[in-house]
N, C-alpha and C positions, 0 to 999 in steps of 0.2 A: 504494499500500500504506500503510495506516494506521499511524502510530507512536504510542506510549503513554507516559504518565508514571504510575508507581505512587506513591501517597501512603498512609501509614499515620498514623492519628490514634490515639495510645495515651492514652485517657482513663482516668478513675478506675473506671469500671464495665465498660470493655472496649476492645478494639482494633477499629477500622473501617478495613479496607483499601479503597482506592478507585482505580479505573482510569480516567484521563481521557485521551482523545485530544488531540493537540497543538492542536486547535481549540477546546479548552475544553469538549468534550462528556463529560458523565458517562457512562461505558460500563457499568460494574457496580461493585458494592461487596459486601463480604462482612464480617461482624460475628462477633467471638469476645468472648464475655462472661467476666468473671472477678470474683472476690470480693475485698472488703477486709476485713481483720480488725480491727474495732474493739474496744477493751477499755481497762480502766482509766480510763474516763471519757472521756478526750481523746486516746488513742493510736490511731493507724491505720497499719496495715503491709499490704504486699502482697508476694507472691513475684515476684522479677524474672524468674525462669525461666518463669514462666506468661505474662509479656509477650512472652518469646521464642517460646514455643510458639504464642501468639496470632499473631504476625507471621509465623512459618514456615507455619502451617496456612492462615491467609487468604491469603497470598501464593500458595501452591500452588493453593488452589481457585480464585482469581481469575484465574489464568493458565490454567485449563482451556480449551482451544481457542484460546489466543493463542500465537503464536510467540515465545518468550522473547526472540529476539533483536531483536523490535520494541519491547522495553522501552527507552526512551533513558535513563532514570535512575529511581532510587528515592530518596525522602525521607521525612522524618518530622515530625510535629507530636507533642508529647508533654506530658503533664502536668508542671507546673513545681514547684520548690522542694522536690524530694524529695532523699534521701541513699541512695545504693547504695554500700557498701563492697566493693572487689574486691581479690583478692590479684593477685600479678604474672601469674597465668595468666588473670585476668579472670574468676575463680569468685566469686560473691557470697559474702561471709562471714557474712551474716545477712540476714534479709528486709528489704526496702526501706522505710524510714521515708518515708511520703508527705506531700504538702502539707498535708493536713487534720490532721496530728499536732500536738499542742501540749504535749508533754511537757517541752521544754527551757525551762521557766521560770526556773530557776536559772541557766542559761547566759546567757539573756538579760539578767537582772540583772548578771551578771559582765561581760558585753560592754558594756552601757551604762555601767557604772561604770568600765571602762578607757578608753573613747573619748569618752564623753559623748553623749547623745542627739542634740543638734543637730549636732555635729560629724560624727557617724556618718551623719546624714541627709543632709548635704550632700556627703559621700563617695560614698556608695552610691545616693542617691535614695530610701532606703527607712528607716524605724526599725528597731532590731533587734526580732526578734520570733521566737518558737518555730517559726512557720510556714517559716522559711528553712532552707536546706541547712546553711549554716555551723553554726548553732546546733544542728542535728541531729547534726553531726559532733563537736561539742564535747560533746553529751550522751554519745555513744559513747565519746569519749576518757576522760569523767570516770566512766562507769559500766561500760564494757565495754572496760578497756584492752587486753586480749588481741586483740580484733577491732580496735581502732584501730592496734595496733603492727603487725599483719599487713596493714593496709590499704595497697595500692599507689596506688589511685587512688579518689577519690569521684566517682561519676557521677550524672547525672540520667536520668531514664527513657529519653529518646530516645538518650542518648549510649550507654547500654548496647545498644541495638539497633545503634547505629553500630559498636560494637566487635565484636558478634557476627557483623556482616556483612563488616567490612573488617579487623578486628583492631587498629584505631586507637583511641586514648583521646582523643576531641575533643569539644568542646561549641561552642555559638554565643554570641554576644553577648546574645541575649534570654535564654536560659537562664542565662547566667552572671550577668546582672544580677538574676536571681531567687535568689541563692545568700547575698546579704548579704556577699559577699566581693569584689564587683567595684567598682573606682573608676569611676564613671560619667562622670567628667570625663576620664579617661584612656583608657578601656575596656581596663584591664589589672587583673589581680589586685592588690589593695591590699595592699602590703607592711606599711602602718602597722597595718591590721586583723589580718592573718595573724600578725604578730609580736606583737601585743597578746595573742593568744590562744594563741601558741606552736603554730601549725599550719603546717607546712612547705609551701610552695606547690607543691613537687613532688607533693604528693598531689592536685593538682587538675589537670583535663585542660587540654591546649592549646585556646586559643579561636580560632575561624575565623569567617569571614563564613558566614552561612546558605546563601549560594549557591555556595560553594566545594564541590568534590568531596573527600569525606573519604578515599576510595579506591574500590576495586573489589571487587565480591562475589567472596569467595575460593572456591576450588574445594572447600574442605571443607564450605561451607553451600549451594553451589549446588544440590546434588541435594536438600538438605532443603526448598528453598524453590521450585524449579522456575525460579529465575532463571538467566540465562547467567552463566557465569564472566566476571568483568571488568566486569559491568554497573556503570556509575557510581553511587556512593551519594552523594547530596548532603547536607550537614549538616542543613539544615532548621532548625526553631525551637521554642521553647516554645509551648504551644497558644495562649495569649493573643495573642502576636505574629502567629503564622499565622492566627489567626481574624481579626485586624485586617486583614490583607491579603485574606482571603476575603470580608470584609464591605465591601471596597472603601474601607477607612480607610486611605489611603496618601499623603495631602498634609496639610499642616498645617491644622488647623481641622475635620477630619472627626471625628465622634464615633460610637461603636457601644457596643452592649451586647451580651453573651453570657449566655444563661440556660440554663447546663448544670447539673451536680451543684452547683458553685459558680456564682456569677454576678458579673459585673463590668460597670462602665462604664469606657471608656478613650477617649483622644484621640490623634490624631497631633499632634506639636508638633515645633518646631524646637529647642526647649530644654526642660529639665525644669520641671515645676511644683514649686516648693519651698513648700510651703503652711506658713504661720507656725505653725499648731498641728499640722503633721505628720500631718494626717489621711489624706492620700493619699500615693501612692508613684510611682516611676518605673521603667520598663523601657526597655532598648535595644529599638527597633522592628526588624522584620525589613528594613524599607528603610533602606539605609546613610544615616547623617546624620540621621535622625529619632529622637525619643524618643517613649515611650508613657507619658504620665501615666495612672495607673489607680487604681481603687478596688475592692476585692473583698469581697464577703461570702461567708462560709463555706458557708452552705446556702441556696442560691437554688432550684434545680431539686430539690435534695436534700430541701427542706421539702415539695415537692409530691409527690415520691416516697415520703416518709414517711407523708403524708396518705393516700396510695393504699394503701400497705401495711398501715397500722394502723387507719385510720378509713374506708377506702373498700372494705372487703371485699366488700360486697354489690355495688358498682358493678363491682368487678373480676370477680366471679363472673357477673354478667349480661353483662358485655362479652365474657367468653370464650364464652358461649353464642351470642352475636350475632356474634362474630368480628370484633369492633372494638376499639379502644384503650379501656382503662377511664378514660383521661383525658377521652375524649369525653363519657362519661356522668357523670363528676365535674363537667366544665364546664357540662353541661346543667343539673345540680342547682344549681351555684353561680349559675347565671343567674337563678334564682327568688328569689333574695336581692337586696335593693336595695343600692346604693353605701352603704358604711358597714357592711354585714353585720349589720344590726340591733343595732348597738352593741357588737359584738366586736372586739376588737383581738388580733392574733396578732403575737408577737415571735419572729422567725424565727432564734433563736441556738442550734440544736441541737448545734453543734460549737464553742462559744465563738463570737467574732467578731473579724474583721480589720478592715479599713478600713470606716468612720472611728472605730469604738468601741475596736479595740485592746484587748479584754478577753477573755482566755482562759476567764474564770470565767462569762461570760455564758450564760444558759439560755434555752430557749423557754418561751413562756407564752401562754395564752389569757386575756385579761383582759376582763370585762364579761358573762360568761356568766349568763343568767336562764333561768328555767324555761321561758319562751316560745320560746327560741331553738331552732331546728332545725338538721338537719344541712347544709342549704343554707348557713346563716348561717356555720357553721364552715368549709365548704368556700371560700366566698368570702373569709372573713377571711384565710386562708393565702395567697391570691393577692394581696390587698391589702397584707399584711404585708410579703412580698417587695418589692412595689412601693414601699411607704413607706421600706423600708430602702435601696433603691437610690437612692431621692430623696435621701437624706442625702449620698450620694456625688456625684450630679449637682449638687446645690446647691454644694458646694465648687468643682467645675470651673466652674459659672456665675460664680463671683467672678472667675475669671482669663480666661475666654474665653466670647464670646457664642455660645450653643448654640441653634440654631433647629430642629434636628430630630436624630433619633437613629435609627441602623439596628439592627435587633433580629435576633440569630441565635441558634443553639441550639435544641434540642428544645422548650423552653419557648415559643419563638416561634410555634409552629404554632397554639397556641390563640387564637382570635379574642378571646375574653373577656379573656385576660390581656394581649393587646395593647391593647385598650381600656382597661383599668384602668391601664395604665402611661400611656397618652397623657393620660387624665384626671388622674392624680396628678402627672405631670411638666408637664402644660400645654403640650406641643409634639407635633408630629406624630411617630408612630412608623412606620418604614419596614420592611416585610418583603421581603428579596431572594429571588431563586429558589433559592439555596442557604442552608440552615439548619444542619442538623446536618453537612453537608458543607464548611462554610465553613473549618474549621481544615483539613481535608485539602486543600481547593482552595488555600489560602495555601502549604502544603507543596508542592504540586504546581507551583505558580507558581515557588517556589524552585528545584525540581528542573528545570524547564524552562529557567530563567537559567543554572543550573549546566551544563546540557547543551548551551548555545548555541542553544536553539530560540527563546527569547524574549530581548528586548534588556533589558527592565527590567520593574519591577512594574506599570508603567501598563497592561500587557496585561490586567490583571484587569477593567477597565472594558469589555472587549470580552465577558467571560464572565458577570459579575454583573449582573443586571437587577433593579430594583425592581418587585415584583409587585403590592403594594398599600400604601397609605398609611392609616393610622388616625389620625384627627384627634380632638383632645379635645372633649367634651361639656361645654359651659359650665356646665350645671346639676350634672353630676357632679363637675366641678373645684371648683365652690363647696363642695360637701359635704366633699371631700377637703382643701380648705384649712383647714376647721375641725377635721377629725380629726387631720391631720398633727401639730400641735403636742402633742395629747394622746398620740400614739404616741411622740414625743420624750420627753415627760414621764414616761411609763410606764416608758421604759428608765431613765432618770436615777433614777427613784424606786426602782428595784429593784437598783441597784448594790451597796448594802450587803447585800441579801439574797442576791445571787450569792456575794459574798465569804463570807459565813456558811455557805451551802450547800456551798462548796468544801471547808470544814473539817470537814464531817460524814463 
């Protein structure tokens, strides 16, 4: 009789529930999409209860025809760096402020002045930024004191699901390391930081290993989800750390990139990478004892999605008639343009930017448009702009570690053209594994399996993840991109003052 592991991947655009057998086979999956409320230029919120509805409904749907007693454990991967304030009953007091939100700029200045940028970076592995949970909680304290005073715990996305299933307020080290409140050297909440900003550590959840069991499914929610009462709920981790496991990035020296709504490049390392210019940052890895140096851009796949929604309406309509993905037609069109997009640069800063720019005022731009340019040039320029921007992160890590290849996961990895562009820009092979959008849930499922005693450690991922293709750089294309890349960098630098002036309008 088969036994199963259930993993949920709570992303920005929806939740994907995935059922795996204990031999690593993907049995089935179910998606529940939800919206993000973007407003005030760079604010972004979601309703935590829509996450819970997504988890409950996808769980019930995915268990159709499955004996719930054969589910050995449930675990989660979740979007990181959010802020959910709940009262003593676990009821959200306001919408969740998610990772993309950049409103806490004054709080970032305050925290930097209290601790000092370099000191803070060496405590947390991160620089202070509006992206992080603590800064969002500080904003609530300063601007919504009634909400702050009623807040019993600040939770992250997956942590709220753990509470809903088990009644416990817990997080894991990977998510905790994305709050700006964890001391990465001791793996404890930093008293120095919390005391400086006058936030009591009791408002933060207990930290556990990703493979520990948070509790069992309560009787109250068992009937809502279809899960058996008492089913072990394993803590899981932040989406970046779970994706690292799902990409097979589990030993020092491994490198991977995820091309989702946001996009990032990360390593597995034995110690943090403390960059002299603090361009990149460090998370705790899902694998105990490892660190995950990382650089994240705000709108990787989101730039592609924006292109589809705003400039690819014809392709979207045609794809609907043909019953295929609109991205397939956009890619076909982009292939008609040569490397360099006939002189167009795209700066992919549609939601400000994180690593390595750290500029909340950065904005997107097309540069170099001419009367002779066509739609295919614009399409290709977007794909190249994201690749150029990720190269800025990769180049930082290349100064600390020899990187010979990179594994690419996420929805964007499906496109052969985008993989080729990245290989050409990076000048290293790009590997595509058999699990792309399921990599994060696979990482959570491995954590669940370890917690349930099915797997001994994270090395089991090598049995499940196989490399399906390798895309090697084309020398002629790389030569073109080597000439364009410095212009891309100069374009960003030249517009910094313009961004500042636009922010004041």
